[in-house]
C-alpha positions as CSV (number, residue, x, y, z in Angstrom):
1,M,0.3,-0.2,-0.1
2,K,1.7,3.7,-1.0
3,A,0.8,6.6,1.4
4,T,3.0,9.9,2.1
5,L,5.7,9.3,4.6
6,L,6.8,11.8,7.1
7,I,9.5,12.3,9.4
8,E,10.1,15.3,11.6
9,L,13.1,16.0,14.4
10,L,11.7,18.8,17.0
11,T,15.0,19.9,18.4
12,E,16.0,22.8,20.3
13,E,16.6,25.5,18.4
14,L,19.5,24.9,14.7
15,P,22.0,27.2,14.1
16,P,20.0,29.7,11.6
17,K,23.3,29.9,8.9
18,S,23.3,26.4,8.2
19,L,19.3,25.5,8.9
20,A,18.1,25.6,4.9
21,K,21.7,23.6,3.9
22,L,20.6,21.1,6.9
23,G,16.7,20.8,5.5
24,L,18.0,20.0,2.3
25,S,21.1,17.5,2.9
26,F,18.2,15.9,4.9
27,R,15.9,15.6,2.4
28,E,18.4,14.9,-0.1
29,Q,20.5,11.3,2.1
30,M,16.8,10.2,2.9
31,Q,15.7,10.5,-0.4
32,K,18.7,7.9,-1.6
33,A,18.1,5.6,1.1
34,L,14.4,5.0,0.4
35,V,15.0,4.7,-3.6
36,E,17.9,2.3,-2.5
37,A,15.3,0.2,-0.3
38,G,12.5,0.4,-3.0
39,F,9.9,2.2,-0.9
40,I,10.2,5.1,-3.3
41,E,10.7,6.0,-7.1
42,P,14.0,7.5,-7.7
43,G,11.9,10.8,-9.2
44,N,10.2,11.0,-5.9
45,T,12.0,13.9,-4.6
46,G,9.5,14.2,-2.2
47,K,9.0,17.8,0.6
48,W,11.9,19.5,3.3
49,F,10.8,21.7,6.2
50,A,13.3,23.5,8.2
51,T,12.6,25.8,11.2
52,P,14.0,27.0,13.9
53,R,13.0,23.9,15.8
54,R,12.6,21.2,13.3
55,L,13.5,19.2,10.0
56,A,11.0,17.4,8.8
57,L,10.6,15.3,5.4
58,Q,7.6,14.7,3.5
59,F,7.3,11.7,0.4
60,A,4.2,10.9,-1.1
61,D,3.4,7.8,-2.7
62,C,5.6,5.6,-0.1
63,L,5.2,2.3,0.1
64,E,4.4,0.1,3.2
65,N,6.3,-3.1,2.1
66,Q,9.2,-2.7,-0.2
67,P,8.7,-4.9,-3.3
68,D,11.0,-8.5,-3.3
69,R,14.3,-7.8,-5.0
70,V,17.4,-9.9,-6.7
71,I,20.1,-8.8,-5.2
72,E,23.6,-9.6,-6.7
73,K,26.4,-10.2,-4.9
74,K,29.6,-10.1,-6.7
75,G,32.5,-12.9,-5.9
76,P,36.0,-14.1,-6.8
77,A,37.3,-13.9,-10.2
78,V,36.7,-17.2,-12.2
79,S,40.5,-17.2,-12.7
80,S,40.9,-17.6,-8.9
81,G,37.8,-19.1,-7.9
82,V,38.5,-22.7,-9.3
83,G,41.2,-24.9,-9.1
84,A,43.0,-26.6,-12.1
85,D,40.2,-29.8,-11.3
86,G,37.7,-27.8,-11.7
87,T,36.6,-27.6,-8.0
88,P,35.8,-24.3,-5.8
89,T,39.1,-22.6,-4.2
90,K,38.8,-21.8,-0.6
91,A,38.1,-18.1,-1.9
92,L,35.0,-19.3,-3.6
93,E,33.8,-21.3,-0.7
94,G,34.1,-18.6,1.7
95,F,32.2,-16.8,-0.6
96,M,29.4,-19.6,-1.2
97,R,29.0,-20.1,2.9
98,S,28.9,-16.3,3.2
99,A,26.2,-16.0,0.6
100,G,23.9,-19.5,1.3
101,V,24.7,-20.5,-2.3
102,T,26.1,-24.0,-3.8
103,F,28.0,-23.9,-6.4
104,T,25.4,-24.6,-9.0
105,Q,23.6,-21.9,-8.1
106,L,26.4,-19.4,-9.2
107,D,26.1,-17.5,-12.4
108,K,29.2,-16.0,-14.0
109,L,29.7,-12.1,-15.5
110,N,32.0,-10.2,-17.3
111,D,32.4,-6.5,-16.5
112,G,35.1,-6.3,-19.4
113,K,38.1,-6.6,-17.5
114,A,37.6,-10.0,-15.9
115,E,34.9,-12.7,-15.6
116,Y,33.6,-13.0,-12.0
117,F,31.6,-15.4,-9.9
118,V,28.2,-13.6,-8.8
119,A,25.4,-15.3,-6.8
120,R,22.0,-13.7,-7.1
121,L,19.6,-13.7,-4.0
122,K,15.9,-13.1,-4.4
123,K,14.8,-11.1,-0.7
124,T,11.6,-10.5,0.3
125,G,10.4,-7.3,0.3
126,G,10.4,-6.0,4.6
127,H,7.7,-3.8,5.7
128,I,8.7,-0.2,6.9
129,D,9.0,-0.4,10.2
130,E,12.1,-3.1,9.9
131,Y,13.9,-0.3,8.3
132,L,12.6,3.4,8.4
133,A,14.3,4.3,12.2
134,G,17.6,2.7,11.1
135,M,17.7,4.7,8.4
136,V,17.1,8.3,9.5
137,E,19.6,7.2,12.3
138,A,22.4,6.9,9.7
139,T,20.9,9.7,7.5
140,L,21.6,11.9,10.3
141,K,25.5,11.2,11.0
142,K,25.7,12.4,7.1
143,L,24.5,15.7,7.8
144,P,27.2,18.2,7.2
145,V,26.8,19.2,10.9
146,A,30.6,20.9,12.2
147,K,30.4,19.9,15.7
148,L,27.6,17.4,17.9
149,M,25.8,18.3,20.9
150,R,25.4,15.2,23.7
151,W,22.6,15.6,26.0
152,G,20.7,14.1,29.1
153,A,21.9,10.9,30.2
154,G,22.0,9.1,26.7
155,E,24.8,8.9,24.2
156,A,22.7,10.3,21.7
157,Q,24.4,13.1,19.4
158,F,23.1,15.6,16.9
159,V,24.0,19.0,16.4
160,R,21.1,20.4,18.8
161,P,19.6,18.5,21.2
162,V,16.3,16.4,19.7
163,H,13.1,16.1,22.2
164,G,10.6,14.9,19.6
165,L,10.5,12.3,16.8
166,I,7.6,11.8,14.5
167,L,7.3,8.8,12.0
168,M,4.0,8.1,9.8
169,H,3.1,6.4,7.1
170,G,-0.4,7.6,6.0
171,A,-2.3,7.8,9.2
172,R,-0.5,5.0,10.9
173,I,3.0,5.7,13.4
174,V,5.9,3.5,11.8
175,S,7.7,2.0,14.7
176,G,10.8,2.4,15.7
177,E,13.9,5.2,18.1
178,V,15.8,7.7,17.1
179,L,18.1,9.2,18.6
180,G,16.8,7.4,22.2
181,L,13.5,8.7,21.3
182,P,10.1,6.9,20.3
183,S,8.4,7.6,17.2
184,R,5.0,9.4,17.6
185,N,2.3,11.6,16.1
186,V,2.9,14.3,18.2
187,T,4.9,17.9,17.8
188,L,4.7,20.9,19.1
189,G,3.6,24.1,17.6
190,H,4.9,28.1,17.9
191,R,6.8,28.5,21.1
192,F,4.6,31.7,22.4
193,M,1.4,31.3,19.1
194,S,0.9,27.8,20.1
195,V,-0.7,25.8,23.4
196,G,0.1,22.0,23.9
197,E,0.9,19.3,21.8
198,I,-0.9,19.1,18.3
199,R,-1.6,16.0,17.0
200,I,-0.9,15.0,13.2
201,P,-4.0,12.7,11.7
202,L,-2.4,12.1,8.9
203,A,1.0,12.5,7.0
204,E,-0.1,14.4,4.6
205,D,-1.8,17.0,6.3
206,Y,1.5,17.7,8.4
207,E,1.9,21.4,6.7
208,A,-1.4,22.5,7.0
209,V,-2.1,21.3,10.9
210,L,1.0,22.7,12.2
211,E,-0.4,26.6,10.1
212,K,-3.6,25.9,11.3
213,Q,-3.0,25.1,14.8
214,G,0.8,25.6,15.8
215,H,0.8,29.1,13.7
216,V,4.1,27.6,12.5
217,I,5.3,27.7,8.5
218,A,6.8,24.8,8.3
219,S,8.6,25.4,4.3
220,F,11.5,27.1,4.5
221,E,11.1,28.1,0.9
222,H,7.4,29.4,2.0
223,R,8.0,31.1,4.7
224,R,10.7,33.1,3.2
225,A,8.9,33.7,0.4
226,M,6.6,35.9,2.8
227,I,8.9,37.4,4.3
228,V,10.1,38.9,0.7
229,E,6.8,39.4,-0.1
230,Q,6.0,41.7,3.4
231,L,9.3,43.5,3.1
232,D,8.4,44.0,0.3
233,R,4.3,45.5,0.6
234,A,6.0,47.0,4.2
235,A,8.5,49.1,2.0
236,E,5.9,51.1,0.0
237,K,7.6,53.9,-1.6
238,L,11.3,53.7,-0.8
239,A,13.7,50.2,-0.8
240,W,14.4,47.8,1.5
241,L,18.5,46.8,1.3
242,K,18.3,43.6,-1.1
243,D,20.4,41.0,1.0
244,D,19.9,37.4,-0.2
245,A,22.0,35.6,2.6
246,L,20.3,38.6,5.5
247,V,16.6,37.0,4.2
248,D,17.7,33.2,4.5
249,E,19.3,34.1,8.1
250,V,16.2,35.4,9.1
251,T,13.7,33.1,7.0
252,A,16.1,30.2,9.5
253,L,15.0,32.8,12.7
254,V,11.5,32.6,12.6
255,E,8.5,30.2,12.7
256,F,5.1,32.4,11.7
257,P,7.1,36.0,10.3
258,V,5.4,39.3,10.3
259,V,7.3,42.5,9.6
260,Y,7.0,45.6,11.3
261,E,8.8,49.3,10.6
262,A,10.5,51.4,13.4
263,S,12.9,53.9,13.6
264,F,15.8,55.8,15.2
265,D,16.9,59.0,15.8
266,P,17.8,60.8,12.6
267,E,21.1,61.8,14.6
268,F,23.2,59.0,13.5
269,L,22.3,59.8,9.9
270,A,25.6,62.0,10.3
271,V,27.6,58.6,10.5
272,P,28.5,56.8,7.0
273,Q,25.8,54.9,6.0
274,E,27.7,51.7,5.7
275,C,28.6,51.7,9.2
276,L,24.7,52.1,10.2
277,I,23.7,49.7,7.8
278,L,25.9,46.8,8.5
279,T,25.4,47.3,12.5
280,M,22.0,47.1,11.8
281,K,22.3,43.9,9.5
282,A,25.2,42.3,11.1
283,N,24.2,43.2,14.8
284,Q,20.7,43.0,14.7
285,K,19.0,41.4,11.4
286,Y,17.3,44.1,10.5
287,F,16.6,45.5,6.7
288,P,17.6,49.3,6.3
289,L,15.2,50.9,4.1
290,M,16.4,53.5,1.3
291,D,15.3,56.3,-0.3
292,G,16.5,56.1,-4.1
293,A,15.4,59.6,-4.8
294,G,17.9,61.6,-7.1
295,G,19.4,58.2,-8.5
296,E,21.7,58.1,-5.4
297,S,20.4,55.7,-2.5
298,K,20.9,57.0,0.8
299,L,19.9,55.5,4.4
300,T,17.0,56.8,5.9
301,H,16.1,56.2,9.6
302,R,13.5,53.9,9.3
303,F,14.2,50.1,9.2
304,L,12.0,46.9,8.9
305,L,12.0,43.9,11.2
306,V,11.0,40.6,10.9
307,S,9.2,39.6,14.0
308,N,7.9,35.7,15.1
309,M,5.2,37.3,17.0
310,K,1.9,38.2,15.3
311,V,0.4,40.5,17.6
312,T,-2.7,43.0,17.6
313,D,-1.0,45.9,18.7
314,P,2.7,45.7,17.5
315,T,4.0,48.7,19.7
316,N,6.0,47.5,22.0
317,I,7.9,45.1,19.6
318,V,8.4,48.4,17.5
319,T,10.0,50.1,20.2
320,G,11.5,47.7,22.1
321,N,14.0,46.8,18.4
322,A,14.2,51.1,18.8
323,R,15.7,51.0,21.8
324,V,17.7,48.1,21.5
325,V,19.1,49.4,18.0
326,R,20.3,52.9,19.7
327,P,23.3,51.5,21.7
328,R,24.2,49.9,18.4
329,L,24.1,53.3,16.6
330,A,25.4,55.2,19.2
331,D,28.5,53.1,19.3
332,A,29.4,53.7,15.8
333,K,28.6,57.5,16.0
334,F,31.0,57.6,18.7
335,F,33.8,55.3,17.0
336,F,33.7,57.6,13.8
337,E,33.7,61.0,15.7
338,T,36.7,59.3,17.9
339,D,38.8,58.1,14.6
340,K,38.4,61.6,12.9
341,K,40.0,63.3,15.6
342,T,43.6,61.7,14.7
343,P,44.5,61.9,10.9
344,L,45.2,58.5,8.6
345,S,48.7,59.7,7.9
346,A,49.3,59.9,12.3
347,R,48.6,56.4,12.2
348,I,51.0,55.1,10.0
349,G,53.4,54.5,12.2
350,K,51.1,51.9,14.2
351,L,51.1,49.6,11.2
352,S,54.5,48.9,11.6
353,R,53.1,46.9,15.1
354,V,50.8,45.0,12.8
355,V,52.0,41.4,11.6
356,Y,51.1,41.0,8.1
357,H,52.6,37.9,8.1
358,N,55.6,36.2,10.1
359,K,57.6,35.6,6.9
360,L,56.3,38.9,5.2
361,G,56.8,41.4,7.8
362,T,54.2,44.1,9.0
363,Q,51.8,45.4,7.8
364,G,54.1,48.6,7.6
365,E,56.6,46.6,5.6
366,R,53.7,45.7,3.3
367,V,53.0,49.4,2.8
368,D,56.9,50.3,2.0
369,R,56.7,47.7,-0.8
370,L,52.6,48.9,-1.7
371,I,54.2,52.7,-2.3
372,K,57.0,51.4,-4.8
373,L,54.8,49.1,-6.6
374,A,51.8,51.2,-7.3
375,A,54.4,54.0,-8.1
376,R,55.7,52.0,-11.0
377,I,52.5,50.5,-11.6
378,A,51.2,54.1,-12.4
379,S,54.2,55.4,-14.3
380,R,53.5,52.7,-17.0
381,L,49.8,54.1,-17.1
382,G,50.9,57.2,-17.4
383,A,49.4,58.5,-14.1
384,D,50.1,61.0,-11.5
385,V,53.0,59.1,-9.4
386,S,52.8,60.8,-6.7
387,Q,49.0,60.4,-5.6
388,A,49.6,56.6,-6.2
389,E,52.2,57.1,-3.7
390,R,49.7,59.0,-1.2
391,A,46.9,56.7,-1.8
392,A,49.3,53.4,-1.2
393,L,50.6,55.1,2.1
394,L,47.0,55.9,3.5
395,A,45.5,52.7,2.3
396,K,46.5,50.4,4.6
397,A,46.0,53.1,7.6
398,D,42.0,52.4,8.7
399,L,43.6,48.8,10.0
400,V,44.3,51.0,13.3
401,T,40.9,52.8,13.6
402,D,38.6,51.4,16.2
403,M,35.5,51.6,13.6
404,V,37.5,49.0,11.3
405,G,38.5,47.4,14.8
406,E,34.9,47.0,15.6
407,F,33.8,46.1,11.6
408,P,36.5,44.4,9.7
409,E,34.4,44.4,6.6
410,L,34.8,48.6,6.8
411,Q,38.4,48.5,6.0
412,G,39.2,50.6,3.0
413,I,35.2,52.5,2.7
414,M,36.1,53.9,6.4
415,G,39.4,55.0,4.9
416,R,38.1,56.5,2.0
417,Y,35.5,58.8,4.4
418,Y,38.4,59.6,7.0
419,A,40.7,60.6,4.0
420,L,38.4,63.1,2.8
421,A,37.8,63.9,6.8
422,D,41.4,65.2,6.4
423,G,41.5,67.3,3.1
424,E,43.0,64.3,1.2
425,S,41.7,64.6,-2.5
426,A,38.7,62.7,-3.7
427,T,41.1,60.6,-6.0
428,V,43.4,59.5,-3.5
429,A,40.2,58.7,-1.4
430,D,38.5,56.8,-3.6
431,A,41.6,54.3,-4.6
432,I,41.9,53.9,-0.6
433,Q,38.1,52.1,-0.9
434,S,38.5,50.2,-3.8
435,H,41.8,49.2,-3.8
436,Y,40.8,45.8,-2.2
437,Q,37.9,45.4,-5.2
438,P,36.7,43.6,-6.2
439,R,36.0,41.6,-3.0
440,F,33.9,38.9,-4.7
441,N,32.5,37.6,-8.1
442,G,31.1,40.1,-9.8
443,D,32.1,43.1,-7.6
444,A,32.5,46.1,-9.0
445,L,36.0,46.9,-10.7
446,P,38.5,50.1,-8.9
447,Q,37.9,53.0,-11.2
448,G,40.7,55.0,-12.5
449,S,44.3,55.1,-13.1
450,I,45.5,55.6,-9.6
451,A,42.6,53.6,-8.0
452,C,43.9,50.5,-10.4
453,A,47.7,51.2,-9.5
454,V,47.1,50.5,-6.2
455,A,44.9,47.5,-6.2
456,L,46.9,45.8,-8.2
457,A,50.0,46.2,-6.1
458,D,47.9,45.3,-3.0
459,K,47.2,42.0,-5.1
460,L,50.1,41.3,-7.1
461,D,52.3,41.9,-3.2
462,A,50.1,39.0,-1.7
463,L,50.4,36.3,-4.7
464,I,54.0,37.3,-5.0
465,G,54.2,37.4,-1.3
466,F,52.6,34.3,-0.3
467,F,53.9,32.0,-3.8
468,G,57.5,33.1,-2.5
469,I,57.5,31.6,0.5
470,G,55.5,28.8,-0.9
471,Q,52.0,29.3,0.4
472,I,50.3,28.2,-2.7
473,P,45.8,27.4,-2.7
474,T,45.8,23.9,-2.8
475,G,42.5,21.8,-3.4
476,D,39.5,23.9,-1.6
477,K,42.3,25.6,0.8
478,D,43.2,29.3,0.0
479,P,43.5,30.8,3.8
480,F,45.0,33.9,1.9
481,G,42.2,34.4,-0.6
482,L,45.1,34.2,-3.4
483,R,42.4,33.3,-6.1
484,R,40.4,35.9,-5.7
485,A,43.4,38.6,-5.9
486,A,44.5,36.7,-8.7
487,L,41.0,36.9,-10.5
488,G,40.8,40.8,-9.2
489,V,44.4,40.8,-11.5
490,L,43.3,39.7,-14.7
491,R,39.4,41.4,-14.5
492,M,41.4,44.7,-13.9
493,L,43.2,44.2,-17.0
494,M,41.1,42.8,-19.0
495,E,37.9,44.6,-18.3
496,T,39.0,48.2,-17.2
497,P,41.2,47.4,-20.0
498,L,44.8,48.3,-18.7
499,P,47.9,48.0,-21.4
500,L,50.1,46.1,-19.2
501,A,52.1,43.3,-19.4
502,L,51.7,41.2,-16.8
503,P,55.1,39.4,-16.6
504,E,56.1,42.7,-16.1
505,L,53.7,43.4,-13.4
506,I,55.3,40.2,-11.5
507,D,58.8,41.3,-11.8
508,D,57.9,45.1,-10.4
509,A,55.9,42.6,-7.8
510,A,59.4,40.7,-7.2
511,A,61.6,43.6,-6.9
512,G,59.6,44.8,-3.9
513,F,60.7,41.4,-1.7
514,A,64.3,40.2,-0.3
515,P,66.0,37.9,-3.2
516,E,66.6,35.3,-0.4
517,L,62.5,35.4,0.7
518,L,61.1,34.4,-2.5
519,T,62.1,30.7,-3.0
520,G,61.5,27.6,-4.8
521,D,59.9,28.0,-8.5
522,W,58.0,30.8,-7.3
523,R,57.9,32.3,-10.2
524,T,56.3,29.7,-12.6
525,A,54.1,28.6,-10.3
526,S,52.7,32.2,-9.8
527,A,52.4,32.5,-13.7
528,D,50.7,29.1,-14.2
529,F,48.3,29.8,-11.6
530,L,47.5,33.0,-13.1
531,K,47.2,31.3,-16.5
532,E,44.7,28.7,-14.7
533,R,42.6,30.9,-13.4
534,L,42.5,33.4,-16.4
535,R,41.0,29.9,-18.4
536,H,38.2,29.1,-15.9
537,L,37.0,33.0,-16.1
538,L,36.9,33.2,-19.7
539,R,35.5,29.9,-19.7
540,D,32.6,31.2,-17.2
541,A,32.5,33.9,-19.6
542,G,31.5,31.5,-22.1
543,H,34.0,31.6,-24.6
544,D,34.5,28.1,-26.3
545,H,37.0,26.3,-24.9
546,K,39.3,25.4,-28.0
547,A,39.2,29.1,-29.0
548,V,40.0,29.9,-25.3
549,D,42.8,27.1,-25.7
550,A,44.1,28.6,-28.5
551,V,45.1,31.6,-27.2
552,L,46.5,31.4,-24.4
553,A,48.4,28.9,-25.4
554,L,51.0,31.5,-26.7
555,G,51.1,32.6,-22.9
556,P,49.7,36.4,-24.2
557,A,51.6,38.9,-21.8
558,R,48.7,41.6,-22.6
559,I,45.9,40.3,-21.2
560,D,43.6,43.4,-22.4
561,Q,44.0,41.7,-26.0
562,I,42.6,38.6,-25.4
563,P,39.0,39.4,-26.2
564,A,39.8,41.1,-29.3
565,R,42.1,37.6,-29.8
566,L,39.4,35.2,-28.7
567,A,36.8,37.1,-31.0
568,A,39.1,36.8,-34.1
569,V,39.9,33.4,-33.3
570,K,35.7,32.7,-32.8
571,A,35.7,34.7,-36.8
572,F,38.1,32.6,-38.1
573,A,36.5,29.3,-37.0
574,A,33.8,30.3,-38.8
575,L,35.1,30.5,-42.2
576,P,35.4,27.2,-44.7
577,E,38.5,27.5,-44.2
578,A,39.5,27.1,-40.7
579,E,39.5,23.2,-40.3
580,A,41.4,22.8,-43.0
581,L,44.1,25.2,-42.1
582,A,44.2,24.2,-38.2
583,A,44.6,20.8,-39.2
584,A,47.7,21.9,-41.6
585,N,49.1,23.6,-38.7
586,K,48.3,20.8,-36.5
587,R,50.7,18.9,-38.8
588,I,53.1,21.6,-39.1
589,V,54.0,21.4,-35.7
590,N,54.2,17.8,-35.0
591,I,56.7,18.3,-38.1
592,L,59.0,20.8,-36.6
593,R,59.2,19.4,-33.2
594,K,60.2,16.1,-34.3
595,S,62.9,17.8,-36.3
596,G,64.2,19.3,-33.3
597,A,66.9,22.1,-34.5
598,E,67.2,20.9,-38.0
599,A,64.7,23.4,-39.0
600,G,66.9,26.7,-40.0
601,S,65.4,30.5,-40.0
602,A,66.7,30.9,-43.7
603,I,64.7,30.4,-46.9
604,D,67.1,29.9,-50.1
605,T,65.0,30.3,-52.8
606,A,68.0,28.2,-55.1
607,L,66.5,24.8,-52.7
608,L,62.9,25.8,-53.8
609,L,62.4,22.7,-56.3
610,E,58.9,22.0,-56.7
611,D,56.1,24.5,-57.8
612,A,53.9,23.4,-54.9
613,E,56.4,25.0,-52.1
614,K,57.5,27.9,-54.5
615,A,54.0,28.9,-54.8
616,L,53.9,28.9,-50.8
617,F,56.8,30.4,-50.5
618,A,55.2,33.2,-52.7
619,A,51.7,33.1,-51.1
620,V,53.3,33.5,-47.7
621,T,55.8,36.3,-48.6
622,A,52.7,38.0,-50.0
623,V,50.8,37.9,-47.5
624,A,53.3,38.5,-44.7
625,P,53.0,42.5,-44.8
626,S,49.6,43.2,-44.3
627,I,49.2,40.5,-41.4
628,E,51.9,42.4,-40.1
629,A,50.9,45.5,-40.1
630,Q,47.1,44.2,-38.9
631,L,48.6,42.8,-35.8
632,A,50.0,46.1,-35.0
633,A,47.3,47.6,-35.2
634,G,45.5,45.2,-33.2
635,D,42.9,44.1,-35.7
636,Y,43.6,40.3,-35.1
637,S,40.8,39.3,-36.7
638,A,41.7,40.9,-40.4
639,A,45.2,38.8,-39.6
640,L,43.6,35.5,-39.2
641,K,41.3,36.2,-42.1
642,A,44.2,36.5,-44.2
643,L,45.1,33.2,-44.0
644,A,42.6,32.3,-45.0
645,G,43.9,32.5,-48.5
646,L,46.9,30.2,-48.1
647,R,44.8,27.5,-47.7
648,G,45.1,26.9,-51.6
649,A,49.0,26.6,-51.3
650,V,49.0,24.9,-47.6
651,D,47.1,22.2,-49.5
652,A,49.5,22.1,-52.9
653,F,52.8,22.1,-50.7
654,F,51.4,18.8,-48.6
655,D,50.1,16.9,-51.3
656,G,53.2,17.6,-54.0
657,V,56.1,17.8,-51.8
658,M,57.7,15.8,-49.3
659,V,59.2,17.8,-46.4
660,M,61.9,15.2,-44.7
661,A,64.0,15.1,-48.4
662,E,67.1,12.7,-48.2
663,D,68.5,15.9,-49.6
664,A,69.5,17.8,-46.1
665,P,70.0,20.9,-47.6
666,T,66.7,20.5,-49.3
667,R,64.5,19.4,-46.4
668,T,66.2,22.2,-43.7
669,N,64.7,24.7,-46.5
670,R,61.4,23.1,-46.5
671,L,61.5,22.8,-42.7
672,A,62.6,26.5,-42.6
673,L,59.5,27.5,-45.0
674,L,57.0,25.7,-42.7
675,S,58.3,27.3,-39.7
676,R,57.9,30.7,-41.2
677,L,54.4,29.6,-42.1
678,A,53.8,28.6,-38.2
679,G,55.2,32.0,-37.0
680,L,52.9,34.1,-39.2
681,M,49.6,31.7,-38.8
682,N,50.4,31.5,-35.0
683,R,50.9,35.2,-34.3
684,V,47.0,35.7,-32.6
685,A,46.3,32.1,-31.1
686,D,47.9,28.6,-31.7
687,I,45.2,27.7,-34.5
688,S,46.2,23.8,-34.1
689,R,44.4,23.6,-31.4
690,L,40.9,24.3,-33.0
691,S,41.5,21.4,-34.9
692,S,39.1,18.6,-33.9
């Protein structure tokens, strides 16, 4: 018989930031177990529920009894299972005993590598009561829980103490025990808006009964949608500050969400809005209301809060939250006013007492390196070197302010405010803030040459420094954010764009460190790391992987030129001649690689004996000047398209000319011709990589 299966764990307050992850993982692991046991079909994904005090699952059309099944049990290989006399070996005898079969009941299967014995055992389907509790217990051990808790006198462990268990199949309680708790059909509702125990009559009624009798919205997704809808409605003509992570966290903190509006004293708006916003979001889980009038979004003194209580008169909730947030905002105001009394330039000395890394020195030493590196980069960009040096000098000074000490997320942002208060130029102040950008995938890039110079210096110094001391990211481990730094460098060079050669930037960054500090083959390791990040960046942007490989195979120094090269390769690949030329180029590369140093650089026209090689030489000589001019102008598409005219001559050459002639001078001359052709064909990209 099929019916809805219900599983619920009633717990103490679960970690809000991981609640959704727990709920999804519980569903995924339990579904896998039920499918493997044959109780549900593979496509039955079920429903998951997660509130601050419960994790629950529902699976419709769950069988009460498993279907009968044939289980295959793999045994020894035939070669090792039977002796020379045709009788079972000890290994096969042991397998037969464990499987409960005789030799005549065994079958043989071939997996493509070897033939082995297999026992096919018919298993009568069991009742769900025999399996469910054990499956739930095993599933709980697989959930992504960082630290387990133990409670009471028992040995049960989970992320939080568990006080109730429901296992139901339709209207029937499935007998069993999980974490020392017996299965029931009873749960608890909202901590304040529900009274007493709630009995679930049918497994499929779980969500509706909890909402009606217990004032609990069991579905995480439904509860989240309710919060977003109420926030939109409550904001009216203003806009609440969108933050998906905060919405998720608040969803995990309430069982019956109700949005109310509160406010704080407008005097606090004199504090930078980033400070107030961070205080309200991080400490109080509030949603600030923004006024977008005039094209710039500005913080208002109003905010929205998500309560776990629906009341007729919310005055106490609103005033209580307004009262709670005031001291937080007062602290922010105090930090801001106190910090402004000391100029950023007067704080630089303190950085010499802040350790950056035990092998890479203090923040003060790092600032000295950033000043020199930012100056070099600014000079290469034709920007004001003195402004770049000033911005680099002050870039890290806000790390020793009270505000950033309390809210590290504001580093750079507060530096800009304090720089402006000190009378620094807007260019310097903006560079201080944006030198951390991009902070995350998709973040905005620094704007202007000074900001880019300081931002590049910051990221290159980190990359070369940590690679130099062997702190290279491995697997998922990247404690110093070097992948983010590498992507930042590449995005700035490519998207801004900046006419800078990456190898020169690496050399400039390395010059700031003592030579003995940079150990091992750090240069190759860092270059390969940047190349791989660039490969992923381009592929994630939707570029064809063959085109990406073709362009990167040449190791282009100018990252800003890569988009144009990719566009040219894409246009070339669409030409009818492209495949044949790519295949020919691949053949040429292989020939030249096998010939080693035999290919010369000079071509002796007197040794061009065949008409086909004479025609190829003439075609290459004729087209080379225009290709060189197009490359110099950055017209990569035109340069590659010009190669299409060589197809006939290339095909004729390989059809009628023996490259590896017995006569050494002739052979060397033909290899030199192919070398010149390859050099011409592979100036934009290694087009042999386009060959299928």
